[in-house]
C-alpha positions in Angstrom: 16.4 0.3 25.4 16.2 3.8 23.6 17.3 2.3 20.1 14.2 0.1 20.3 11.9 3.0 21.1 13.8 5.0 18.1 13.1 1.8 15.9 9.3 1.8 17.1 8.5 5.5 16.5 10.0 5.3 13.2 7.9 2.4 12.3 4.9 4.2 13.6 5.8 7.4 11.2 6.3 5.1 8.2 3.2 3.3 8.8 1.3 6.8 9.2 2.7 8.0 6.0 1.3 4.9 4.1 -2.1 5.5 5.4 -2.3 9.0 4.0 -4.0 8.8 0.7 -2.3 9.9 -2.4 -3.5 12.3 -4.9 -4.0 10.8 -8.3 -3.6 14.2 -10.0 -4.7 17.9 -9.2 -7.7 19.6 -10.8 -6.5 22.1 -13.5 -9.9 22.6 -15.3 -13.7 22.0 -14.8 -16.1 22.1 -17.5 -19.3 24.1 -17.2 -22.4 22.2 -16.7 -20.4 19.0 -16.2 -20.9 16.4 -13.2 -17.8 17.8 -11.6 -18.9 21.3 -11.7 -22.4 20.1 -10.3 -20.5 18.3 -7.5 -18.6 21.4 -6.5 -15.1 20.4 -7.8 -12.9 23.0 -8.1 -9.4 23.8 -9.9 -6.7 23.1 -7.4 -8.4 20.1 -5.8 -6.4 17.1 -5.3 -8.3 14.0 -6.3 -7.9 11.1 -3.7 -10.4 8.4 -4.6 -13.4 7.9 -6.8 -16.2 5.8 -5.2 -14.3 4.9 -2.4 -11.3 3.7 -4.4 -7.9 5.3 -4.4 -6.9 5.9 -8.3 -3.4 5.8 -9.7 -4.0 7.4 -13.0 -6.7 8.7 -15.4 -7.8 5.1 -16.3 -8.5 4.3 -13.0 -10.5 7.6 -12.5 -12.8 6.6 -15.5 -13.1 3.3 -14.6 -14.2 3.8 -11.0 -16.6 6.7 -12.0 -18.4 4.4 -14.4 -21.4 4.3 -12.2 -24.8 6.4 -12.1 -23.8 7.6 -8.5 -20.3 9.2 -8.0 -18.5 9.9 -4.9 -15.1 11.8 -5.3 -12.8 12.2 -2.3 -10.6 15.4 -2.6 -8.2 17.2 -0.8 -8.8 20.9 -0.7 -6.9 23.4 1.3 -5.6 20.5 3.7 -8.8 19.2 4.4 -10.1 16.2 3.1 -13.8 16.2 1.7 -16.3 14.0 -0.1 -18.4 15.2 -3.2 -21.2 13.2 -4.3 -24.4 13.0 -6.5 -25.8 11.3 -9.5 -24.0 11.1 -12.9 -25.7 10.3 -16.3 -24.3 7.3 -17.8 -22.1 8.1 -20.7 -21.2 11.5 -19.4 -17.7 12.5 -18.7 -16.9 13.7 -15.1 -15.7 16.9 -16.7 -12.7 17.5 -14.8 -9.0 17.4 -16.4 -6.3 16.3 -14.0 -2.7 17.2 -13.8 -0.2 13.9 -13.6 0.0 12.7 -9.9 3.1 13.9 -8.0 5.1 10.8 -7.0 
């Protein structure tokens, strides 16, 4: 019986780990007067999602951010936060990301 309980606990831990958002990169630079700066993005933030969609790389970030309203889900100091606001079409977000840590 205890082997069965241990297997269930292990499956629960694995499922929980899979539900945790994975960062698509860490912010290493924020350009002055950019969308990212205006929204409050900081160096060290970890980008988890753009407009509700998890991103695997910078191409995903650019694709999902190509809207006039942008919502960034970030991990900052261990807490998940959301920053949102208007973005001028054609204007880059203005945040440089390091490659994701896989």
